[in-house]
C-alpha positions in Angstrom: 65.6 -39.0 -45.5 67.5 -36.1 -47.1 69.7 -37.4 -50.0 68.1 -40.9 -50.1 67.4 -40.7 -53.8 70.8 -39.1 -54.8 73.6 -41.1 -56.5 76.6 -41.9 -54.3 79.4 -39.4 -54.3 82.5 -40.2 -56.3 86.0 -38.8 -56.8 87.6 -38.0 -60.1 91.1 -39.4 -60.4 93.1 -37.8 -63.2 94.4 -40.2 -65.9 96.9 -39.4 -68.6 95.7 -39.9 -72.2 98.6 -42.3 -73.1 100.1 -45.1 -71.1 102.9 -47.6 -72.0 101.9 -49.5 -75.0 99.3 -47.0 -76.2 99.5 -45.4 -79.6 100.1 -41.7 -78.8 98.5 -39.1 -81.0 97.6 -35.4 -80.6 95.0 -35.2 -83.3 92.7 -33.2 -81.1 95.3 -30.7 -80.1 94.2 -27.3 -81.3 97.4 -25.7 -82.6 97.3 -22.0 -81.7 97.9 -19.7 -84.7 101.4 -18.0 -84.6 101.0 -14.3 -84.3 97.3 -14.3 -83.5 97.6 -13.3 -79.9 97.6 -9.5 -79.1 100.5 -7.9 -77.2 99.1 -5.7 -74.5 100.8 -2.6 -73.2 103.1 -3.4 -70.3 101.0 -1.2 -68.1 97.8 -3.2 -68.8 95.7 -4.1 -65.8 95.7 -7.8 -65.1 91.9 -8.0 -65.3 92.0 -6.6 -68.8 94.3 -9.4 -70.1 92.7 -12.5 -68.6 92.3 -14.0 -72.0 96.1 -14.1 -72.3 96.1 -16.9 -69.6 94.0 -19.2 -71.9 95.5 -18.4 -75.3 99.1 -19.1 -76.3 101.7 -16.7 -77.4 103.5 -18.1 -80.5 105.8 -16.3 -82.9 107.2 -18.9 -85.2 104.8 -20.6 -87.6 105.0 -24.0 -89.2 107.4 -22.7 -91.8 109.8 -21.0 -89.3 108.6 -17.5 -90.1 108.1 -15.0 -87.3 104.6 -13.6 -87.1 102.6 -11.1 -85.2 103.0 -8.4 -82.6 105.1 -10.6 -80.3 107.9 -10.9 -82.8 110.9 -9.5 -80.9 112.7 -8.7 -84.2 116.1 -9.8 -83.0 119.2 -9.2 -85.0 121.2 -12.1 -86.5 123.8 -12.0 -83.8 121.4 -12.7 -81.0 119.4 -15.3 -82.9 122.6 -17.3 -83.8 123.9 -16.9 -80.2 120.6 -18.3 -78.9 120.8 -21.2 -81.3 124.4 -22.0 -80.2 123.5 -21.8 -76.5 120.6 -24.2 -77.0 122.9 -26.6 -79.0 125.6 -26.3 -76.3 123.0 -27.1 -73.6 121.9 -30.2 -75.5 125.5 -31.3 -76.0 126.3 -30.7 -72.4 123.3 -32.8 -71.3 124.2 -35.7 -73.6 127.8 -36.0 -72.4 127.0 -35.6 -68.7 124.1 -38.1 -69.0 126.7 -40.6 -70.3 129.1 -39.7 -67.5 126.4 -40.7 -65.0 126.0 -44.0 -66.8 129.7 -44.5 -66.7 129.7 -44.1 -62.9 131.5 -40.8 -62.8 128.6 -39.1 -60.9 125.5 -40.3 -59.1 122.8 -38.3 -60.7 121.9 -36.1 -63.7 118.8 -34.4 -65.1 118.5 -33.4 -68.8 116.4 -30.6 -70.2 116.0 -32.2 -73.6 113.1 -30.5 -75.5 112.9 -27.6 -73.0 116.1 -25.6 -73.9 114.2 -22.6 -75.2 112.5 -22.0 -71.8 115.9 -21.2 -70.3 117.9 -19.8 -73.2 115.1 -17.5 -74.5 114.4 -16.1 -71.1 118.1 -15.7 -70.2 118.8 -13.6 -73.3 115.8 -11.4 -72.5 117.0 -10.6 -69.0 119.9 -8.4 -67.9 122.9 -10.1 -66.6 122.5 -8.6 -63.1 118.9 -9.7 -62.8 118.7 -12.5 -60.2 117.8 -16.0 -61.3 116.0 -18.5 -59.0 116.1 -21.7 -61.0 114.6 -25.1 -60.4 116.8 -28.1 -61.3 116.3 -28.2 -65.1 117.6 -24.7 -65.9 121.2 -25.4 -66.7 120.6 -23.4 -69.9 120.5 -20.2 -67.7 124.2 -20.6 -66.7 125.2 -21.6 -70.2 123.4 -18.6 -71.7 125.3 -16.4 -69.3 128.5 -18.0 -70.7 129.4 -19.5 -67.3 132.3 -21.9 -67.2 131.3 -25.5 -68.2 134.3 -26.8 -66.4 133.0 -25.2 -63.2 129.6 -26.8 -63.8 131.1 -30.3 -64.3 133.2 -29.9 -61.2 130.0 -29.5 -59.2 128.4 -32.5 -60.9 131.5 -34.6 -60.0 131.8 -33.2 -56.5 135.5 -33.1 -57.0 138.2 -31.0 -55.3 137.3 -28.0 -57.5 133.6 -28.1 -56.7 132.8 -24.7 -55.4 130.0 -26.3 -53.2 132.6 -28.7 -51.6 130.4 -31.8 -52.4 127.6 -30.6 -50.2 125.0 -30.4 -53.0 123.3 -33.0 -55.2 124.9 -33.1 -58.6 123.3 -30.5 -61.0 122.2 -28.2 -58.1 124.6 -25.4 -59.0 125.1 -22.1 -57.1 126.9 -19.3 -58.8 126.7 -15.9 -57.1 129.0 -14.3 -59.7 126.4 -15.1 -62.4 123.4 -14.1 -60.2 122.2 -17.7 -60.1 120.7 -18.6 -56.8 121.4 -22.0 -55.3 119.2 -24.7 -56.6 117.1 -26.6 -54.0 115.8 -30.1 -54.3 112.9 -29.0 -52.1 110.6 -28.0 -54.8 109.5 -24.3 -55.1 111.3 -23.0 -52.1 112.9 -20.6 -54.6 109.5 -18.9 -55.4 109.2 -17.0 -52.1 112.9 -16.4 -52.1 112.6 -14.8 -55.5 109.7 -12.6 -54.5 111.5 -11.6 -51.3 114.6 -10.7 -53.3 112.6 -8.7 -55.7 110.8 -6.9 -52.8 114.2 -6.1 -51.2 115.5 -4.7 -54.6 112.5 -2.4 -54.8 112.7 -1.4 -51.2 116.3 -0.2 -51.6 115.5 1.6 -54.9 117.5 -0.8 -57.0 116.8 -1.4 -60.8 117.3 -5.2 -60.8 114.4 -7.7 -61.0 114.2 -11.4 -60.2 113.0 -14.4 -62.2 112.0 -17.8 -60.8 111.3 -21.2 -62.4 109.3 -24.2 -61.2 107.6 -27.2 -62.8 103.8 -27.4 -63.2 103.6 -30.1 -60.6 105.0 -27.9 -57.8 102.4 -25.3 -58.4 100.5 -27.4 -55.9 103.1 -26.7 -53.3 102.2 -24.1 -50.6 105.3 -22.1 -51.3 104.0 -21.4 -54.7 100.9 -19.8 -53.4 102.7 -17.9 -50.6 104.9 -16.4 -53.2 101.9 -15.5 -55.4 100.2 -13.7 -52.5 103.3 -11.6 -51.6 104.0 -10.8 -55.3 100.5 -9.6 -55.8 100.1 -7.6 -52.6 103.4 -5.8 -53.0 103.7 -5.7 -56.8 107.0 -7.3 -56.5 109.3 -6.8 -59.7 109.5 -10.5 -60.4 108.8 -13.0 -63.2 107.4 -16.3 -62.1 107.9 -19.0 -64.7 106.0 -22.3 -64.7 107.6 -25.0 -66.9 104.6 -27.1 -68.0 106.4 -30.1 -69.4 103.4 -32.4 -68.9 105.0 -34.6 -66.2 106.0 -34.2 -62.6 108.2 -37.3 -62.3 105.7 -40.0 -63.0 102.6 -37.9 -62.3 101.0 -36.2 -65.3 100.0 -32.6 -65.2 96.4 -33.4 -64.5 97.3 -34.1 -60.8 98.3 -30.4 -60.5 95.1 -29.2 -62.1 95.8 -29.2 -65.9 92.5 -30.9 -66.8 90.5 -28.0 -65.4 92.4 -24.9 -66.6 95.8 -23.7 -67.6 98.6 -23.0 -65.2 98.8 -19.4 -66.4 95.3 -19.0 -65.0 96.7 -19.3 -61.5 97.5 -15.6 -62.1 93.9 -14.6 -62.4 92.9 -15.4 -58.9 95.8 -13.3 -57.5 95.3 -10.3 -59.7 98.6 -10.9 -61.4 99.3 -10.6 -65.1 99.5 -14.0 -66.8 100.8 -15.3 -70.0 100.7 -18.7 -71.7 103.6 -19.3 -74.1 104.7 -21.9 -76.6 107.7 -23.1 -74.6 109.3 -24.7 -77.7 109.4 -21.3 -79.5 112.5 -19.5 -78.5 111.3 -16.2 -79.9 108.0 -16.5 -78.0 109.8 -17.2 -74.7 112.2 -14.3 -75.4 109.3 -11.9 -76.2 107.2 -12.9 -73.2 110.1 -12.6 -70.8 111.1 -9.2 -72.3 107.5 -7.9 -71.9 107.4 -9.2 -68.3 110.7 -7.7 -67.5 109.8 -4.3 -68.9 106.6 -4.5 -66.9 108.5 -5.3 -63.7 111.1 -2.6 -64.3 108.3 0.0 -64.8 106.7 -0.9 -61.4 103.6 -2.5 -62.9 104.0 -5.6 -60.9 104.8 -9.4 -61.4 104.0 -11.7 -64.3 103.3 -15.4 -64.2 104.4 -17.2 -67.4 103.4 -20.7 -68.3 105.7 -22.3 -70.8 103.9 -25.0 -72.6 106.5 -27.6 -73.5 107.3 -31.3 -73.1 109.9 -33.3 -71.1 111.3 -35.6 -73.8 113.6 -37.6 -71.4 112.9 -39.2 -68.0 112.7 -37.0 -64.9 116.3 -37.9 -64.1 118.8 -40.7 -64.5 116.9 -42.4 -61.7 113.7 -42.5 -63.7 112.3 -44.8 -66.4 109.6 -43.0 -68.3 108.6 -46.2 -70.2 106.9 -47.4 -67.0 104.3 -44.6 -67.1 103.9 -43.0 -70.5 103.8 -43.9 -74.2 107.2 -44.2 -75.8 105.8 -42.3 -78.8 104.8 -39.1 -77.0 108.0 -37.2 -77.4 108.3 -37.8 -81.1 104.7 -36.8 -81.7 104.7 -33.7 -79.5 102.9 -31.2 -81.7 105.0 -28.2 -80.9 108.1 -29.8 -82.2 111.7 -29.4 -81.1 112.9 -25.9 -80.0 116.3 -26.2 -81.7 114.9 -27.5 -85.0 112.4 -24.6 -85.0 114.9 -21.8 -84.4 117.3 -23.5 -86.9 114.5 -23.4 -89.5 113.9 -19.8 -88.8 117.5 -18.6 -89.2 117.8 -20.7 -92.4 114.7 -19.1 -93.8 116.2 -15.6 -93.0 119.3 -16.5 -95.0 121.7 -16.2 -92.2 122.3 -19.9 -91.6 122.5 -23.2 -93.4 122.7 -26.9 -92.8 126.4 -27.1 -93.2 127.1 -24.4 -90.7 124.7 -26.0 -88.3 126.5 -29.4 -88.6 129.8 -27.6 -87.9 128.3 -25.9 -84.9 127.0 -29.2 -83.5 130.5 -30.7 -83.8 132.1 -27.6 -82.2 129.8 -27.6 -79.1 130.2 -31.4 -78.7 134.0 -30.9 -78.8 133.8 -27.9 -76.4 131.9 -30.1 -73.8 134.3 -33.0 -74.3 137.3 -30.8 -73.6 135.6 -29.3 -70.5 134.8 -32.7 -69.2 138.5 -33.7 -69.6 139.6 -30.6 -67.7 137.2 -31.2 -64.9 138.1 -34.9 -64.5 141.7 -33.7 -63.7 140.1 -32.7 -60.4 138.5 -36.1 -59.9 135.1 -37.7 -60.3 132.5 -38.5 -57.7 133.4 -42.2 -57.2 137.2 -41.6 -56.8 136.6 -41.0 -53.1 136.5 -38.1 -50.8 137.9 -34.9 -52.4 137.2 -32.4 -49.7 139.1 -32.0 -46.5 137.5 -33.3 -43.3 137.8 -29.7 -42.0 135.2 -28.6 -44.6 132.4 -30.1 -42.5 133.0 -27.4 -39.9 133.3 -24.5 -42.3 130.9 -22.0 -44.0 128.0 -22.3 -41.5 128.9 -19.7 -38.9 130.7 -16.4 -39.4 132.7 -17.3 -36.3 133.0 -20.9 -35.4 131.4 -21.5 -32.0 133.5 -23.1 -29.2 131.8 -26.5 -29.3 132.6 -26.9 -33.0 136.2 -25.8 -32.4 136.4 -28.5 -29.8 134.9 -31.2 -32.1 137.3 -30.2 -34.9 140.3 -30.4 -32.6 139.1 -33.8 -31.4 138.9 -35.0 -35.0 142.4 -33.9 -35.6 143.7 -35.6 -32.5 141.9 -38.9 -33.3 143.2 -38.9 -36.9 146.7 -38.2 -35.8 146.5 -41.0 -33.3 145.3 -43.3 -36.0 148.1 -42.2 -38.3 145.8 -40.7 -40.9 
C-alpha cells in the first residue's frame, strides 16, 4: 500500500526558548554590525532590496556612536527632544500604571523598552501625516506634544474624556493630532490606513499614512488584505510591525518568527521591506524617513519590522512570569532605547548625567501635575461621569424617531423616579 513504509505525520508546535525558571541567555544572537547595511535609493525596486528584509538596520554601535549610511545626522535640538519625549513616555507609563493599581482606572498598557519605535517614527513624519496606531503607541501623541491631561482624562473615563467613556482606557482618538482611533480588534487599522493613503493619493494630496501592529497580529486577515491593496495601488503608506517577541502569552514563533523575519512578509507582496533595530531611535528615525520619502515620491509602500522587546507584561491584566523567564528583559541584547540614545548624546558632548537626571525629575513632575489636573474631572471608579443622554448621541447625523422616543421615555422615567 502507498505510504506503508513512511513515518507517521507530525506537527511542529513552536516553543519559546525560555520558560519561567529558565536561565535566559542570548549567546547565540548574532548582533548585526551598526552601519553595515546599505541604504538603497528611495526609488529602488522591491525585488532589488530583498536582502533588507533579512538584515537589520542599525545606526548606534555599542559605544553610542552613529555609524554608516543610515545615520540621519540629526541636529542637537532634535536629538534632545527625542530623548525627552522617550523619557516623558516612560514617566507617563510608570505613573498611570500605578494609577491602575490604585484603582483609579481599570486597565493600562506600558510600552517600556519600545519607546523608540514610536518616538523615532513620529519625529521623522510630518505632523499632518495620518497615524493609525495600535494600543502601545502612546509615544506618538507625546511626540506630537499632545496634552497629557487630555490623555489621562481618557484613561479615567471622566467628565472631560473626549470619548465620553465609550472606549477602553488607553484607546485614544485625537483628530486634531491626526491620530486615528485605537481599536482593540487587532490590525483593523491596517486596511484603514491603506484606504486613507489611497484616498489621499486619489485627491492629489501630499499627506501619507503610517500604521502600527504587533508581530502576532500579522497572522490576522486584515493584515494581508491591507498588504494586497497597498501593493496593487502603491499606496503612500508605511506599515510598521512591532516585533516585541510576545503576543500576550504567545511568543513570536506562533506568528511565523521561527521560519523567517516579519519584514519578509513584504517580499511576497512586492513591497519594499526593512528590518530595523527597534531599540535604536536613530535607526527607527532613518528607516521611517526613508519610507516616508519613498511614499511621497510615489514609489509605493514600505513594511518596516521593528525588532524590539516587550519588557513589561502585555497589560495590567497580564502576569508575564507565568510564561517567560524573568531574566529575559534584563538580558535583551539590543539594550534599552533611552539608555542608548542617552549614551549617544553624551558622546557628542551635548548632554551629561546631571542634565539627564534633572530631565527625569522634570518629566516625572510634569506627569504628576497632569494627573492631578485630570483627577479634578474624576476617576473611573467615582461613578458615571457622562450624562445619560450621551448614549443617544454621536451615532447618527440626525437622530431617528425611535431613538428620540426612547430618549424621551428615559427622561420621563427618571423624572417619575425623582432622579
